[in-house]
C-alpha positions in Angstrom: 7.1 -8.3 -41.6 5.0 -11.2 -42.6 6.6 -14.5 -43.7 7.1 -15.0 -47.4 6.7 -18.2 -49.3 9.2 -19.0 -52.0 9.2 -21.9 -54.4 12.7 -23.2 -53.8 12.5 -26.0 -56.3 12.5 -23.5 -59.3 15.7 -21.6 -58.4 18.3 -21.1 -61.1 21.7 -22.8 -61.0 23.8 -21.2 -58.2 27.3 -21.9 -59.6 27.6 -18.8 -61.9 26.7 -16.6 -58.9 29.2 -18.3 -56.6 31.9 -18.1 -59.2 31.2 -14.3 -59.7 31.3 -13.7 -56.0 34.5 -15.7 -55.6 36.1 -13.6 -58.3 35.4 -10.5 -56.1 36.9 -12.2 -53.1 33.6 -13.2 -51.5 33.2 -16.7 -50.2 29.9 -18.3 -49.2 30.5 -21.0 -46.6 29.2 -22.6 -43.5 30.5 -21.1 -40.3 32.9 -22.9 -38.0 31.5 -23.7 -34.5 34.2 -21.4 -33.0 32.6 -18.4 -34.9 29.3 -18.7 -33.1 29.9 -15.9 -30.6 31.3 -13.5 -33.2 28.4 -14.1 -35.5 25.7 -13.7 -32.9 27.3 -10.5 -31.7 27.3 -9.2 -35.2 23.7 -10.2 -35.9 22.6 -8.6 -32.6 24.4 -5.3 -33.5 22.9 -5.2 -37.0 19.5 -6.9 -36.7 17.7 -8.2 -33.6 18.0 -10.3 -30.5 15.8 -13.1 -31.8 17.8 -13.3 -35.0 21.0 -13.5 -32.9 19.5 -16.4 -30.9 18.6 -18.0 -34.3 22.1 -17.9 -35.6 23.4 -19.3 -32.3 21.1 -22.2 -32.7 22.0 -22.7 -36.4 25.8 -22.6 -35.7 25.4 -24.8 -32.6 24.3 -27.8 -34.7 26.5 -30.1 -36.8 26.5 -29.5 -39.6 25.7 -25.8 -39.1 22.2 -24.9 -40.4 23.3 -21.6 -42.0 25.7 -20.1 -44.5 27.7 -16.9 -44.2 29.1 -14.6 -46.9 32.6 -13.2 -46.1 35.0 -11.1 -48.0 38.7 -11.5 -47.4 40.3 -8.1 -46.4 43.7 -9.2 -47.6 44.8 -11.9 -49.9 48.1 -13.0 -48.5 49.3 -13.2 -44.9 51.9 -10.4 -44.2 54.6 -12.8 -43.0 55.8 -16.4 -43.1 53.9 -17.4 -39.9 51.4 -20.2 -40.9 49.1 -19.0 -38.1 48.7 -15.5 -39.6 45.6 -16.1 -41.7 43.8 -13.6 -43.9 41.1 -11.7 -42.1 37.5 -11.8 -43.2 34.7 -9.2 -43.2 31.2 -10.6 -42.6 28.7 -9.5 -45.3 25.6 -11.6 -44.5 24.1 -14.8 -43.4 21.2 -17.1 -44.1 19.8 -19.8 -41.7 17.4 -22.7 -42.2 15.6 -25.2 -40.0 15.8 -22.7 -37.0 12.2 -21.7 -36.3 10.8 -24.9 -37.8 12.0 -27.8 -39.9 11.8 -26.8 -43.6 11.7 -23.1 -42.9 14.3 -20.6 -44.2 15.4 -17.7 -42.1 16.6 -15.5 -40.5 18.5 -14.0 -43.4 20.4 -10.7 -43.2 22.8 -8.7 -45.4 24.8 -5.6 -44.4 23.0 -2.5 -45.6 26.2 -1.1 -47.2 26.7 -4.2 -49.3 24.2 -5.5 -51.7 24.2 -7.7 -54.8 23.3 -4.6 -57.0 26.4 -2.8 -55.7 28.7 -5.7 -56.3 27.5 -6.2 -59.9 26.2 -9.7 -59.2 22.6 -10.5 -59.6 20.9 -13.4 -57.8 18.0 -13.8 -60.2 
């Protein structure tokens, strides 16, 4: 697929979208450095080796040069143990400044989850 050029300076306000996703239990955040291996394995399984290398590069910098979308699979930890955190399901990722400074990508979203299915529209 050829590269696409997008005028990023004319995008709509992102806050309504983030609020709507949050109401559905979806969080958009930067990944933690300790998640690098898990993310690259997921990207390799669903996309390609070069994209997996790209996400490793993006997560290996500080701050991370990517964002991930995750959905919590349960709201409350089952017990009183403070180390029993809610688990998350990875829905997608978007990286920037990986192939070149000022370039966006790679970007990937699970095939079985899309904005149209969630009722949230990006634009």
